[in-house]
N, C-alpha and C positions, 0 to 999 in steps of 0.2 A: 063627305064628300063623293059626290054620285057618279062624275064620268071618266077621267081617264084612270084614275086612282083607286086601286080597288084594295078590298082587304084581304084577297090573295097577296097583292104587293106587300102590303104589311108584314103579314106571315113571312113571306120569303125573304124580307129585308132581316127580319128578328132569327130565321132560322141558318141563313146564310148572308151575314154581313158582310161579303169581300166587296172590295170595290168596283168591282162588274155590277155587281146586283145595289149597291148603294148609288153607283152613276146612272143606271137606269131608272129607279125609284125618284132620285132627284130630277132627272127627264121630264119624268110623267108629274110630278108636283107643279114644276116650274111650268109647265105647258099647260096646267090647271089652275093657275094662279088668278087669273081673270076669267075664269068662269064668273057667271052671276048667277049659277045655281049655289055660290059658298055664301051662306049666312055668315053675318061677321064672326059668329065663334068660332067657326069653322075656318073663315079666312086667319082668324088669329092665332089659330091651331097652326095654318099652313104657314104665316110667317114665322112663326118658334120655329118650326121644324126647318125652315129654308135658314134661318139662322144658324140654327145647328150645322148643316150642309153647309154652308157657305165656309165655314172653320175646318171641314175636313182635311187632314191630311194628304188624301192623294188628289194629286191634281187632275185626275180623269175626272173625279165625283167635282170639281169647283168646275171644270171645263164645262160639262154635261148642263150644268148650271146657269152657265154664262151665254151659252149657246141658245139656250130655250127662253131665258130670261132676257132675253135683247131687246124685245118690243114692248116688254109687261108694264101694265099699267098700274098695276097693284102691287110693285113690288117695294119691300120698306128700303128707304133711303140707305141705312146703314148695311143691308146687304148688299145694295147696288154698288156701294163705295168699296167694300170688302173683294167684290168680284173685278172691281175695276182695275184695283191694284193688282190683280193677280196678271197682269199685264206681263211685267217685269220678269217674273218667274217661268210662265210661258214662254217669252222669248229668248231666253236662257237656257231653259232645257231644250229647246228647238236648237239653238246655236251650237249645241254639247252633241248632240244626237245626228245630226243631220250634217250631209256635205254637200257643197254646193253654194247658190244664192239662196236668199229667202226674200221674195219681192212683197212688196208692201205696198199700199195705197192710201191716201187721205194725208191732210195736211196735218189732222189732230195727231193720229198716231203717229206721225213721221217725227212729230215733234216731239210727243212723250217718249220715245224711243230714243230720238238723239239726244233729249235733257239725261235720260239714262246712260248714255255712252254707249248704247245697243248697235248703231249702226256703223257697218264699217266702212260704205260707201255709198251715196247718191248717184243715181243714173239718172240723170234729167233729159228730156226730150225736147228740144225746141221745134216748133209748129210755125210755120211764118202766118198766123192769124189774128187777126185784132179781137178782142173781146171786151165787151165793155161791164163784166162785172166778173164776181168769182172770188174765190176764198185763196188769197197768196200761197205759195207752199210754205215760207219760211214766215209764219204769223209771229211778229215780234221779233227781238233781235236776232238777225241770224247767225248761227253758229259758224264759227272761223273754218273754213274751208278751204282745201287746196286743189285747183285742177290737175288732173294725172292723164286723162286721156280725152280725145274727142275723134267722132266716128262719123261722117257722112252716111246717112241711111237712106230707104229708098224713098224718091220724092227729093221734096226739102226740108226733110228731117236731119237735126245733127244731135249726134248723144254726146252728152257732157259727162263725163265720170268725175266724181270728186271725192274726197276722202277728208274727215276731219283734220284739220290743219296739224295736231298735236301725233297722226298714225302715217304709218307706210301704207301703200295700195295694199289689197288684198291679191295674190295671183289669179 
């Protein structure tokens, strides 16, 4: 492998296999996976290494892989699925460690986290704009929600706050 990952990185990893070093090497390897300089044998070795790193017990290592592999075209499907399944672990850890709100965007992520019971409340902003297309926020069956607050914002915007029907609102 000729570009980002060097023999020195491998030597450092062997000498000091800490979570920090593993995450740094994982990041470099992940950024190199789509490199046209990798021949088939090197690509297979890189895939094997990614599979091992995707099983790493340290969330920081898997997070480094996830961030760097986001747009990779040559990522093995099994590695992509393993890292995608980390969403629940990452969000649970964030909720345990952070005070306050964690804002998310995107219908697919919201749906996944809602299905896992990880969303405490939904803040929906209504804008009086008519659009001809787009993704519905609740793709598929809407989870049972209860309106707990509404607030007029700047201009003609209204914020609606919902909680899952089986929970009380967060303070």
